C-alpha positions as CSV (number, residue, x, y, z in Angstrom):
1,Q,49.7,9.8,111.9
2,H,52.4,7.4,112.4
3,L,50.3,4.3,114.2
4,E,47.7,2.2,112.9
5,K,44.5,1.7,114.8
6,D,44.8,-1.8,115.9
7,T,48.2,-1.3,117.4
8,I,46.5,1.3,119.3
9,L,43.3,-1.0,120.4
10,S,46.7,-3.9,121.0
11,Y,47.3,-1.6,123.9
12,L,43.9,-1.9,125.2
13,T,43.7,-3.5,128.7
14,I,39.8,-3.5,127.8
15,A,38.0,-5.2,124.8
16,V,34.6,-6.0,123.1
17,G,32.2,-7.2,125.6
18,D,33.6,-6.5,128.9
19,R,32.1,-4.4,131.3
20,A,33.3,-0.6,130.9
21,G,33.3,-0.2,134.3
22,E,35.7,3.1,135.4
23,E,38.6,1.4,137.0
24,K,38.9,-1.0,133.2
25,V,39.1,2.7,131.5
26,D,41.3,3.9,133.9
27,A,43.7,1.0,133.9
28,S,43.8,1.5,129.6
29,L,44.3,5.1,129.9
30,K,47.4,4.5,131.3
31,A,48.5,1.8,129.4
32,L,48.2,4.4,126.5
33,Y,50.3,6.9,128.3
34,A,53.0,4.1,129.6
35,T,53.8,3.4,125.7
36,G,55.2,6.9,125.5
37,L,54.2,7.2,121.9
38,F,51.3,9.7,122.9
39,A,51.1,13.0,124.4
40,D,47.4,13.4,125.3
41,V,45.1,10.3,125.9
42,Q,41.4,11.3,126.0
43,M,39.0,8.0,126.6
44,A,34.6,8.4,127.2
45,V,31.8,6.1,127.0
46,Q,28.4,6.9,124.9
47,N,25.8,4.5,124.1
48,G,28.1,1.2,124.8
49,V,30.8,2.4,122.6
50,L,34.8,3.6,124.2
51,G,35.9,6.5,122.2
52,V,39.5,6.8,122.5
53,R,41.0,10.3,120.9
54,V,45.1,10.5,120.8
55,V,47.6,12.4,119.9
56,E,50.7,11.2,119.0
57,N,54.6,12.2,120.2
58,P,56.2,13.4,117.2
59,I,59.1,11.4,115.6
60,V,62.9,13.3,116.4
61,N,64.0,14.0,112.9
62,R,67.6,15.1,114.1
63,V,69.6,15.7,117.2
64,T,72.2,19.1,117.1
65,F,74.0,20.3,119.9
66,E,75.1,24.3,119.6
67,G,77.7,25.5,121.5
68,S,80.1,22.2,122.5
69,D,83.5,22.9,122.4
70,A,85.0,21.3,124.9
71,I,83.3,17.8,124.5
72,S,82.9,16.8,121.3
73,K,79.4,15.8,119.0
74,E,80.6,12.1,118.9
75,D,80.9,11.8,123.1
76,L,77.5,14.3,123.3
77,E,75.6,11.4,121.1
78,K,76.9,8.4,122.9
79,E,75.2,10.2,125.9
80,V,72.1,11.2,125.2
81,Q,69.0,8.7,124.7
82,L,67.3,10.8,121.9
83,Q,68.1,10.2,118.5
84,P,67.0,10.2,115.0
85,R,63.7,8.3,114.0
86,L,62.9,7.1,118.1
87,V,59.7,8.5,119.7
88,Y,60.2,12.4,121.1
89,T,59.0,12.7,124.8
90,L,59.4,15.2,127.6
91,P,60.8,13.3,130.1
92,K,63.8,11.8,127.7
93,V,64.9,15.2,127.2
94,Q,64.9,15.9,130.9
95,K,67.0,13.0,131.4
96,D,69.5,13.9,128.3
97,V,69.6,17.6,129.6
98,Q,70.7,15.7,132.9
99,R,73.5,13.3,131.2
100,I,75.0,16.2,128.9
101,L,75.0,18.3,132.6
102,E,76.7,15.2,134.3
103,L,78.9,15.0,131.3
104,Y,80.2,18.7,131.9
105,R,80.7,18.0,135.5
106,R,83.2,15.4,135.2
107,S,85.3,17.4,133.2
108,G,84.8,20.3,135.4
109,R,82.5,22.6,134.5
110,F,80.1,22.5,137.0
111,A,78.9,25.8,135.5
112,A,77.5,24.5,132.3
113,T,74.1,25.1,131.2
114,V,72.0,22.9,128.9
115,E,68.8,23.9,127.6
116,P,66.9,22.0,124.8
117,Q,64.9,23.5,121.7
118,V,62.1,21.8,119.8
119,V,61.7,22.7,116.0
120,Q,58.1,21.3,114.6
121,L,58.7,19.8,111.2
122,D,56.0,18.7,109.0
123,Q,54.2,15.2,109.3
124,N,54.8,15.4,112.8
125,R,58.4,15.2,113.0
126,V,60.7,17.6,115.4
127,D,64.2,18.9,115.4
128,V,66.2,18.7,118.9
129,V,68.7,20.9,119.5
130,F,70.5,21.1,123.1
131,E,72.0,25.0,123.6
132,I,75.1,24.8,125.6
133,V,76.8,27.3,127.5
134,E,79.8,25.6,128.9
135,G,81.3,28.2,131.0
136,N,84.4,28.1,132.6
137,H,86.2,24.9,134.4
138,T,84.7,25.0,137.9
139,G,88.3,24.9,140.1
140,V,88.9,24.3,143.7
141,R,89.8,27.5,145.5
142,R,90.6,26.5,148.4
143,I,91.4,23.1,150.4
144,N,90.9,23.0,154.2
145,F,90.6,20.5,156.6
146,V,88.8,20.1,160.1
147,G,89.9,17.9,163.0
148,N,93.7,17.3,161.7
149,A,95.8,17.9,164.8
150,T,99.2,16.0,163.5
151,Y,99.7,17.0,160.4
152,D,99.0,20.8,158.9
153,E,96.9,21.5,155.7
154,D,99.8,22.2,153.7
155,E,101.3,18.2,154.4
156,L,97.4,17.0,154.0
157,R,97.3,19.3,150.3
158,G,100.5,17.4,149.5
159,V,98.0,13.8,150.3
160,V,94.7,14.3,148.2
161,N,95.0,14.1,144.5
162,T,92.8,17.3,143.8
163,Q,94.9,20.7,143.7
164,E,94.4,23.8,144.5
165,S,93.6,26.2,141.1
166,A,96.4,28.3,140.2
167,W,97.7,30.0,136.3
168,W,100.3,27.7,136.2
169,K,98.5,24.7,135.9
170,F,97.1,24.8,132.5
171,F,98.3,21.4,131.7
172,S,96.5,19.8,134.5
173,S,93.2,19.0,135.5
174,S,93.8,17.8,139.1
175,D,92.9,22.0,140.1
176,F,88.9,21.0,138.8
177,Y,86.3,20.2,141.3
178,D,85.5,16.0,140.6
179,P,83.1,14.3,143.1
180,D,84.9,11.4,141.9
181,R,88.3,12.6,142.6
182,T,87.4,13.9,145.9
183,N,86.1,9.6,146.5
184,Y,89.5,9.1,145.6
185,D,91.6,11.7,147.8
186,R,89.5,10.0,150.8
187,E,90.8,7.2,150.2
188,L,94.6,8.4,149.7
189,L,93.6,10.3,153.3
190,R,93.2,7.0,155.2
191,R,95.8,5.1,153.4
192,F,98.3,8.1,154.3
193,Y,97.1,8.0,158.4
194,L,97.3,3.8,157.8
195,N,100.9,4.1,156.9
196,E,101.6,6.4,159.7
197,G,100.2,4.6,162.3
198,Y,96.3,6.1,162.9
199,I,94.5,2.4,161.9
200,D,91.8,4.2,164.0
201,F,91.5,7.4,161.8
202,R,88.4,8.2,159.6
203,V,87.4,10.9,156.8
204,V,83.7,12.1,158.6
205,S,83.0,14.4,155.6
206,A,84.2,15.9,152.2
207,V,82.0,18.7,151.6
208,A,82.4,20.6,147.8
209,E,80.9,24.4,148.2
210,M,80.5,26.7,145.2
211,T,81.8,30.1,145.8
212,P,79.3,33.0,145.4
213,D,80.6,33.9,142.1
214,R,80.0,30.0,141.3
215,A,83.5,30.4,139.9
216,D,84.8,27.7,141.9
217,F,84.7,25.8,145.2
218,F,86.1,25.1,148.2
219,L,86.6,21.8,149.4
220,T,86.7,21.1,153.2
221,F,87.6,17.1,154.7
222,T,87.0,17.0,158.3
223,V,89.1,14.1,159.8
224,D,88.9,12.0,163.0
225,E,92.4,10.5,163.3
226,G,92.5,8.9,166.0
227,P,95.6,7.8,168.3
228,R,98.8,6.8,167.1
229,Y,99.9,2.7,166.9
230,K,102.4,0.8,167.1
231,F,103.7,-2.8,166.0
232,G,103.3,-5.0,168.9
233,K,104.2,-9.0,168.8
234,I,105.0,-9.7,165.3
235,S,104.7,-13.9,164.1
236,I,104.5,-15.7,161.3
237,Q,102.4,-18.8,160.9
238,S,102.8,-21.4,158.3
239,D,100.4,-24.2,157.6
240,I,103.3,-25.7,155.3
241,K,104.2,-28.9,155.9
242,G,108.4,-28.7,156.4
243,L,108.5,-25.2,156.3
244,E,109.0,-23.2,159.9
245,G,107.5,-19.9,159.7
246,E,110.0,-18.5,162.2
247,T,112.6,-19.3,159.5
248,L,111.6,-16.6,157.5
249,R,111.6,-13.9,160.4
250,E,115.0,-12.6,158.2
251,H,113.1,-10.7,155.7
252,L,110.3,-8.7,157.4
253,L,110.2,-5.2,156.8
254,T,108.1,-4.7,160.3
255,H,109.6,-4.8,163.5
256,E,108.1,-4.9,166.9
257,G,108.1,-1.2,168.5
258,E,108.3,0.8,165.4
259,W,105.2,3.0,164.5
260,Y,102.5,0.7,162.6
261,S,102.4,1.1,159.1
262,A,100.3,-0.9,156.4
263,E,102.6,0.2,153.8
264,K,105.3,-2.1,155.8
265,A,102.8,-4.8,156.0
266,E,101.7,-5.3,152.4
267,K,105.2,-4.9,151.5
268,T,106.5,-7.8,153.7
269,I,103.5,-9.6,152.2
270,A,105.0,-9.2,148.7
271,K,108.3,-10.2,150.1
272,L,107.5,-13.2,151.4
273,S,105.5,-14.2,148.8
274,A,108.6,-13.8,146.5
275,V,110.6,-15.4,148.8
276,L,108.4,-18.5,149.4
277,G,107.7,-18.4,145.2
278,D,111.6,-18.9,144.6
279,K,111.2,-22.2,146.9
280,Q,108.3,-23.4,144.5
281,Y,105.2,-22.2,146.6
282,A,103.7,-20.7,143.3
283,F,100.4,-20.2,145.0
284,V,100.7,-19.6,148.8
285,D,98.0,-16.7,150.3
286,I,99.6,-14.8,153.4
287,V,96.5,-13.8,155.3
288,P,97.9,-10.8,157.8
289,E,95.7,-11.4,160.9
290,I,95.7,-7.7,162.9
291,S,94.9,-7.8,166.8
292,K,94.1,-4.5,168.1
293,Q,95.4,-3.7,171.7
294,K,93.7,-0.5,172.5
295,D,95.3,-0.7,176.0
296,N,98.7,0.0,175.2
297,L,98.1,1.1,171.5
298,A,100.2,-1.6,170.1
299,V,98.9,-3.9,167.2
300,D,99.9,-7.6,167.5
301,L,100.5,-8.9,163.7
302,V,100.6,-12.6,162.6
303,Y,101.5,-13.3,159.1
304,H,99.7,-16.5,158.4
305,I,101.1,-18.5,155.3
306,K,98.2,-21.2,154.1
307,P,99.2,-23.4,152.1
308,G,100.6,-24.8,148.5
309,E,102.6,-27.7,147.2
310,R,105.8,-27.1,145.4
311,V,105.5,-26.1,141.9
312,Y,106.9,-26.6,138.3
313,I,107.2,-24.9,135.6
314,G,104.6,-26.4,132.7
315,R,103.7,-24.9,129.5
316,I,105.1,-20.8,128.4
317,D,102.4,-20.1,126.2
318,V,102.9,-16.4,124.4
319,S,100.3,-15.0,122.5
320,G,99.8,-11.3,120.3
321,N,103.0,-11.6,118.8
322,T,101.4,-11.2,115.6
323,R,105.2,-10.2,113.9
324,T,107.9,-11.1,116.4
325,L,108.7,-14.8,116.0
326,D,108.0,-17.2,119.1
327,K,111.8,-17.7,120.0
328,V,112.4,-14.1,120.4
329,V,110.0,-13.8,123.1
330,R,110.9,-17.2,124.4
331,R,115.0,-16.3,125.1
332,E,114.5,-13.3,127.0
333,M,112.7,-16.2,129.3
334,Q,114.5,-16.9,132.5
335,V,112.6,-20.3,132.9
336,V,112.0,-23.0,130.9
337,E,109.2,-26.1,130.8
338,G,110.1,-28.5,133.8
339,D,112.2,-25.9,135.8
340,P,111.4,-25.2,139.4
341,Y,109.2,-21.9,140.0
342,S,110.6,-18.6,140.9
343,T,108.9,-15.7,141.2
344,S,111.5,-13.4,141.0
345,K,113.0,-15.3,137.6
346,I,109.3,-15.0,136.0
347,K,109.8,-11.1,137.2
348,R,112.9,-10.7,135.2
349,S,111.6,-12.4,132.2
350,E,109.0,-9.5,132.3
351,Q,111.3,-7.0,132.4
352,K,113.2,-8.4,129.7
353,I,111.1,-8.8,127.6
354,K,110.0,-4.9,127.9
355,D,113.6,-4.1,128.0
356,L,113.3,-5.2,123.9
357,G,111.4,-2.1,123.1
358,F,109.2,-4.3,120.6
359,F,105.8,-4.3,122.7
360,E,103.8,-1.6,123.6
361,E,101.9,-4.5,126.5
362,V,103.8,-6.9,128.2
363,K,102.4,-9.2,131.0
364,V,103.6,-12.8,132.0
365,T,101.5,-14.2,134.1
366,P,101.7,-17.6,135.9
367,V,98.1,-20.1,135.9
368,P,97.6,-23.1,137.6
369,G,98.5,-26.2,135.1
370,E,97.0,-29.5,134.3
371,Q,98.5,-31.0,137.5
372,P,98.6,-29.9,141.0
373,D,102.6,-29.4,140.7
374,R,102.6,-27.5,137.4
375,S,102.5,-24.0,136.9
376,D,101.7,-22.8,133.4
377,V,103.1,-19.4,132.5
378,K,101.0,-17.1,130.0
379,V,102.7,-14.3,128.4
380,E,101.0,-11.6,126.6
381,V,102.4,-9.0,124.4
382,K,101.1,-6.4,122.2
383,E,103.0,-5.5,119.3
384,K,104.2,-1.9,118.4
385,S,106.0,-0.5,115.7
386,T,109.4,-0.9,115.4
387,G,110.5,0.7,112.0
388,E,111.2,4.3,112.1
389,I,112.0,7.2,109.8
390,S,112.8,9.9,111.9
391,M,113.8,13.0,111.8
392,G,115.1,15.0,115.2
393,A,116.2,18.4,115.8
394,G,117.3,20.3,119.0
395,F,120.3,22.3,120.8
396,S,122.8,21.7,123.0
397,S,125.5,24.0,124.9
398,T,127.9,21.5,123.6
399,D,126.6,20.7,120.2
400,G,124.4,23.9,119.4
401,P,121.8,23.7,117.1
402,L,121.6,20.2,115.8
403,G,119.6,17.7,113.6
404,D,119.5,14.3,113.0
405,F,117.6,11.8,109.7
406,S,117.6,8.0,110.2
407,I,116.1,4.9,108.7
408,R,115.8,2.3,111.4
409,E,114.3,-1.0,112.2
410,R,114.5,-2.4,115.5
411,N,113.0,-5.5,115.2
412,F,113.8,-6.3,111.5
413,L,112.1,-9.2,109.9
414,G,110.6,-10.1,113.3
415,K,114.0,-11.6,114.3
416,G,114.9,-9.1,116.4
417,Q,117.9,-8.2,114.8
418,D,118.6,-4.2,114.4
419,A,119.2,-2.0,111.4
420,R,120.0,1.4,111.2
421,L,121.1,3.9,108.6
422,G,121.5,7.6,109.9
423,A,122.7,10.7,109.5
424,T,123.1,13.8,112.6
425,I,124.6,17.4,111.6
426,S,125.1,20.1,114.3
427,G,126.8,22.9,115.2
428,V,130.4,21.0,115.5
429,T,129.3,17.4,114.0
430,K,128.4,15.8,110.8
431,Q,128.3,12.2,111.1
432,F,127.0,9.5,108.9
433,D,126.8,6.2,110.1
434,F,125.3,2.8,109.4
435,S,124.8,-0.2,111.9
436,F,123.7,-3.9,111.8
437,T,123.2,-5.9,115.1
438,E,121.9,-9.7,115.3
439,P,121.5,-9.8,119.1
440,Y,121.1,-14.1,119.3
441,F,123.9,-14.8,116.5
442,M,124.0,-18.5,115.2
443,D,120.8,-18.5,117.8
444,R,122.7,-18.3,120.9
445,D,123.2,-15.2,123.4
446,L,125.6,-14.0,121.7
447,S,125.3,-10.5,120.0
448,A,127.2,-9.5,116.7
449,G,127.2,-6.5,114.5
450,I,128.8,-4.0,112.5
451,D,129.3,-0.1,112.3
452,V,130.4,1.9,109.6
453,F,130.9,5.6,110.0
454,H,132.0,9.1,108.7
455,V,132.2,11.8,111.1
456,R,133.5,15.9,110.6
457,S,134.1,17.5,113.9
458,D,134.4,21.5,114.4
459,E,137.0,21.3,117.2
460,Q,137.9,25.0,116.7
461,S,136.5,26.6,119.7
462,A,138.2,24.2,121.8
463,S,141.7,23.2,120.3
464,A,141.7,25.2,117.0
465,Y,141.5,22.3,114.3
466,D,138.7,20.3,112.7
467,E,138.7,16.4,112.4
468,I,137.2,13.7,109.8
469,N,136.8,10.1,111.3
470,T,136.2,7.5,109.0
471,G,135.8,4.0,109.5
472,F,134.3,0.7,111.0
473,S,133.9,-1.6,113.8
474,L,132.7,-5.3,114.0
475,R,131.6,-6.3,117.5
476,M,130.6,-9.5,119.3
477,G,129.4,-9.5,123.1
478,Y,127.7,-12.6,125.1
479,P,126.7,-12.9,129.0
480,L,129.5,-14.0,131.7
481,S,126.5,-13.8,134.0
482,E,122.3,-13.1,134.4
483,Q,124.0,-9.1,134.7
484,L,127.8,-9.3,133.9
485,R,128.3,-8.8,130.0
486,Q,131.2,-8.9,127.7
487,I,131.3,-6.6,124.5
488,L,134.8,-7.6,122.0
489,S,135.1,-5.5,119.2
490,Y,137.6,-4.4,116.6
491,T,137.8,-0.9,114.9
492,L,139.9,0.7,111.6
493,R,139.9,3.8,111.7
494,E,141.3,6.6,110.0
495,D,142.0,10.3,111.5
496,K,142.1,13.7,109.7
497,I,143.1,16.6,111.5
498,S,143.4,20.0,109.3
499,N,142.1,23.6,109.1
500,V,144.8,24.5,111.7
501,S,145.0,28.1,111.8
502,S,149.0,30.1,111.9
503,T,147.6,31.4,115.3
504,A,146.9,28.1,116.7
505,S,149.0,26.5,119.5
506,R,152.2,25.1,118.3
507,F,151.1,21.5,119.2
508,V,147.7,21.7,117.8
509,R,150.4,22.7,114.3
510,D,152.3,19.2,115.0
511,Q,149.2,17.1,114.8
512,V,148.4,17.9,111.4
513,G,147.7,15.2,108.8
514,K,146.3,12.0,108.9
515,S,146.4,8.6,111.2
516,L,145.2,4.8,111.0
517,T,144.2,3.3,114.4
518,S,143.9,-0.4,114.1
519,M,142.1,-1.1,117.6
520,V,141.0,-4.2,119.8
521,S,138.3,-3.1,122.7
522,Q,136.9,-5.1,125.3
523,E,133.8,-3.9,127.4
524,L,132.7,-5.3,130.3
525,T,129.4,-4.4,132.1
526,Y,128.0,-5.6,135.4
527,D,124.2,-4.1,135.6
528,A,122.4,-4.4,138.6
529,R,119.9,-1.6,138.2
530,D,116.2,-2.0,139.0
531,S,115.8,-0.6,135.4
532,K,117.4,0.0,132.5
533,V,115.0,3.4,131.0
534,D,114.2,4.8,134.7
535,P,117.0,3.1,137.3
536,T,116.1,4.1,141.0
537,E,118.1,1.5,142.9
538,G,120.8,-0.6,141.8
539,F,124.4,0.2,140.0
540,V,126.3,-0.3,137.0
541,T,130.0,-0.6,136.6
542,K,131.6,-0.5,133.0
543,L,135.1,-1.6,132.2
544,K,136.3,-0.6,128.6
545,T,140.0,-1.2,127.3
546,D,141.4,-0.1,124.1
547,L,144.7,-1.9,122.3
548,A,145.6,0.0,119.3
549,G,148.5,-1.2,117.2
550,A,147.2,-4.4,115.5
551,G,148.2,-2.7,112.4
552,G,147.9,0.8,111.9
553,D,150.4,3.6,112.7
554,R,148.6,4.2,116.4
555,H,150.3,2.1,119.4
556,Y,148.7,2.5,122.7
557,V,146.6,1.3,125.6
558,R,143.5,3.1,127.0
559,G,141.2,2.1,129.9
560,K,138.3,3.8,131.1
561,L,136.6,2.5,134.5
562,T,132.7,4.0,135.6
563,G,129.9,3.3,137.9
564,V,126.9,4.7,138.7
565,Q,125.0,3.7,141.8
566,Y,121.1,4.9,142.4
567,Y,119.6,5.0,145.5
568,S,116.1,6.0,146.6
569,P,115.2,6.7,150.0
570,V,111.7,7.7,149.5
571,E,109.6,7.0,146.8
572,K,110.0,9.6,144.1
573,I,113.5,11.5,145.2
574,V,116.8,9.5,143.8
575,F,120.1,10.0,144.7
576,S,123.0,8.9,141.9
577,A,126.9,8.4,142.5
578,T,128.9,8.5,139.7
579,A,132.6,7.8,139.7
580,E,134.8,8.2,136.3
581,V,138.7,7.2,136.3
582,G,140.4,6.6,132.4
583,A,144.8,7.0,131.7
584,I,145.9,6.1,128.1
585,E,149.6,5.4,127.6
586,G,151.8,5.3,124.6
587,F,153.8,2.8,123.0
588,S,157.3,4.4,123.3
589,E,155.2,7.2,121.3
590,D,153.5,10.4,122.3
591,I,149.5,10.4,122.5
592,R,148.1,12.6,119.5
593,I,145.2,14.9,120.6
594,N,142.2,13.0,119.2
595,D,142.9,10.3,121.5
596,R,143.4,12.2,125.0
597,F,140.7,12.3,127.4
598,F,138.7,16.0,127.3
599,L,137.0,17.3,130.8
600,G,133.8,20.1,130.6
601,G,130.5,20.3,129.4
602,D,128.1,17.3,130.1
603,T,131.1,15.7,132.0
604,L,131.7,18.5,134.3
605,R,129.3,20.9,134.4
606,G,129.9,24.6,135.4
607,F,132.8,24.4,132.8
608,S,132.5,24.8,129.0
609,Y,133.7,21.2,126.8
610,A,137.3,21.0,127.3
611,G,137.6,23.8,129.5
612,V,139.8,22.2,132.3
613,G,143.1,20.8,132.0
614,P,146.7,21.1,130.0
615,R,146.1,24.3,127.9
616,D,148.5,26.7,125.9
617,L,148.1,30.3,126.1
618,T,151.0,31.5,124.2
619,G,150.7,34.2,121.7
620,G,147.0,34.9,122.0
621,A,146.2,31.3,121.8
622,D,143.8,29.6,124.0
623,D,143.6,25.9,122.9
624,A,142.5,23.3,125.3
625,L,145.2,20.2,124.4
626,G,143.4,17.1,127.2
627,G,145.3,15.0,129.3
628,N,146.2,11.6,129.3
629,S,144.5,10.4,132.7
630,F,141.7,12.0,134.3
631,A,139.3,11.4,137.2
632,R,135.9,12.9,137.4
633,G,132.6,12.3,140.0
634,S,129.2,13.8,140.4
635,L,126.5,13.7,143.0
636,E,122.7,14.2,142.4
637,M,119.7,14.3,143.8
638,T,116.6,14.3,141.4
639,F,113.2,14.8,143.0
640,P,109.4,15.7,142.0
641,T,108.7,19.7,141.5
642,F,105.8,22.0,142.8
643,M,104.0,21.4,139.5
644,P,101.5,18.5,138.5
645,E,103.8,15.0,138.3
646,D,101.8,14.2,135.4
647,L,103.3,17.2,133.3
648,G,106.7,15.2,133.5
649,F,108.9,18.4,135.3
650,K,111.9,16.7,137.8
651,G,114.4,19.2,139.8
652,H,118.0,18.1,140.2
653,V,120.7,19.4,143.1
654,F,124.3,18.4,141.9
655,G,127.8,18.6,142.3
656,D,130.7,17.4,140.2
657,A,134.0,17.1,140.7
658,G,137.6,16.4,138.0
659,V,140.7,16.7,137.4
660,L,142.4,16.2,133.9
661,G,146.3,14.5,133.9
662,Q,149.2,16.1,131.8
663,N,150.3,14.9,128.2
664,D,153.1,14.3,127.0
665,E,153.5,17.8,125.1
666,K,156.8,19.6,126.3
667,P,156.9,23.0,126.3
668,L,160.1,25.5,125.3
669,A,161.0,28.3,127.6
670,G,158.7,31.1,127.5
671,E,156.0,29.5,125.9
672,L,152.5,29.8,128.5
673,F,151.5,26.5,129.1
674,M,148.9,25.7,131.5
675,S,148.7,22.2,133.6
676,D,148.5,22.2,137.1
677,Q,146.8,19.0,137.9
678,K,144.5,20.2,140.3
679,I,141.0,19.6,141.3
680,R,138.0,22.0,139.8
681,A,134.3,21.4,141.0
682,S,130.8,23.1,141.0
683,V,127.6,22.8,142.1
684,G,124.5,23.8,140.5
685,I,120.9,23.0,140.3
686,G,118.5,21.8,136.9
687,V,115.3,21.4,135.7
688,S,114.1,18.7,133.3
689,W,110.9,18.4,131.6
690,Q,109.8,15.3,129.8
691,S,108.0,17.3,127.2
692,P,105.4,16.0,124.2
693,F,108.4,17.4,121.7
694,G,111.5,15.5,123.9
695,L,113.4,15.6,126.9
696,V,114.4,19.1,127.9
697,R,117.1,20.0,130.7
698,L,118.0,23.3,131.7
699,D,121.2,23.3,134.7
700,Y,122.5,26.1,135.8
701,A,126.4,25.4,137.4
702,Q,128.7,27.8,140.2
703,P,132.6,26.7,139.9
704,V,133.8,26.7,143.2
705,I,137.0,25.1,142.5
706,K,138.7,26.7,139.4
707,Q,142.0,28.3,137.8
708,D,141.5,31.8,135.9
709,Y,142.7,30.3,132.4
710,D,139.4,27.7,133.0
711,D,136.7,28.3,130.5
712,I,133.6,28.9,132.4
713,E,129.9,28.0,131.1
714,H,127.1,28.6,134.1
715,I,123.8,27.2,131.7
716,H,124.1,24.4,130.2
717,F,120.9,23.4,128.1
718,S,119.7,20.5,125.6
719,F,116.6,19.4,123.9
720,G,115.7,17.3,121.4
721,T,113.1,15.4,119.7
722,R,112.4,13.3,116.5
723,F,109.1,13.5,114.7
């Protein structure tokens, strides 16, 4: 119906004049079937004439899918071979059924079924309908281990990526059975045992058996642990002229007599490569040569350093920056053309470009240059949107419900400039501000900026007054070294304290009115963290001093010193220690309440904002007055929870302590003025969730050292998002 007679004849292997033997006729029959165009072929020879009768396969008119909710129609269409206007054949349909089933199995639905239906149309056309019953996700009911003598099943379940099904794992797919994931689990087990010294370890088998109800799988790993080995002799062999291997021994992370660990050996190679990279050996090859001593269960290890010449930086090529100027990227580079090659500086360059926040992807790669002693550096970036029109919503125990609106461009005109206009409204604060920052003023590593602000604060719950701050700041920052940075600023601010009730503390009523502050500030920051976004190692120290009195009617000096140390003894567990002290001293005048220090809320969990320190309880008042000095400290451990890591949950255990000093107020006889300068402390637990709507954190803190008049707050909750 669709093919010409000559087309059919062209497929025959026999021609007019040939001898019509059985073999030649059979070969032509097979050739016609092999085209896939015919459902039936009959051939017969009568009176020297070869008759060929064919039934053509139909043409596919349309392919549809019914019952497919979990997998989109577009994904199914990409998977099947049958397409409109192609020839329909039963083998093609059967293969497509298997492809669809495999797609569902990869998504964890092993109970899925597919039934193909063919709808006959006129002109030898058909519609093909795949009727799909997806079924539920096929979970993993139980993970078993056989042959494990050293580590119990609970420990090994924590090693593999596949997890046992549970009702609360609705955001995760790791509790669905996936053969590819099972193969990955085999590798994870191998790495785990190898890092513990079991170098003969092997996974004998990984068997998945479907439960009788066909709803889940039982997954069983059979392992052979073998004996545990220690490091034997460790040496460094250098083939580089002038470089003695033993001079690098201090950089080894592997030591004789310790349990063998493949991970430590890999980290040692990475560290040696970095050290040699800083010595200008850019492309050295360090090969670990292992010799297993079965008699004494030891592994001798030689780090074999193969030669490479001293290298200098050739060209630095920047690509992918369609909007950002080249110089914005280049000025973050810690090396320039002609510098000695340094692995650590190249890594720091990549991190500094990432910290700009202008790019979705950043990759800094050294490549061989045109000359043997030259290494070019390729900087590949992928731009991301840096303009924001954002609205925010959230809640915190300190500020109550909050919302904000801002217009911001973090890479203005592609020059790296930051401009922002915003407004924030919460239960206690209304803030309107504008800021502009030029990070490289006059093309030097010198940031300059201006901030204009108007802030209304409701301090009624803490100290029974309202406050309005209006003013501006001019600031300038510059580096003193790679990790040390100085910021100088000038602020002119008008403060107004009002709406003080007649029942408020006498000391608060005395503060009513306006004041003008003209202040010069400096902030010195030493930042040695491994990451500014999510630090796990290193520390940051900040010293800020303010000098008020260059004009205005406030005259004081104020200082604050803050330090935070991060330490990660094992992967994914981070300890942090925070210490902070501050003091303010007036020049022949008392310090106003809005310039003093307060503790509580975010700065001392377990206590309300301004919940500790000097307080006036006279006549039923309960007003926090703040202090002229303070000291506080915090210890916290952050760790993964039992929830899947990709959900973004983290657990926290913490302890806070702090003390708030006296102020300049002088109570009269009979006034109930509390100011003991005694330390407060609390301990607590918390959980945070990096949700699709922003960071959510819930802390529960219990004061362990407190005074009867302190304001206690056990639950501290914060949530925020932008959309």
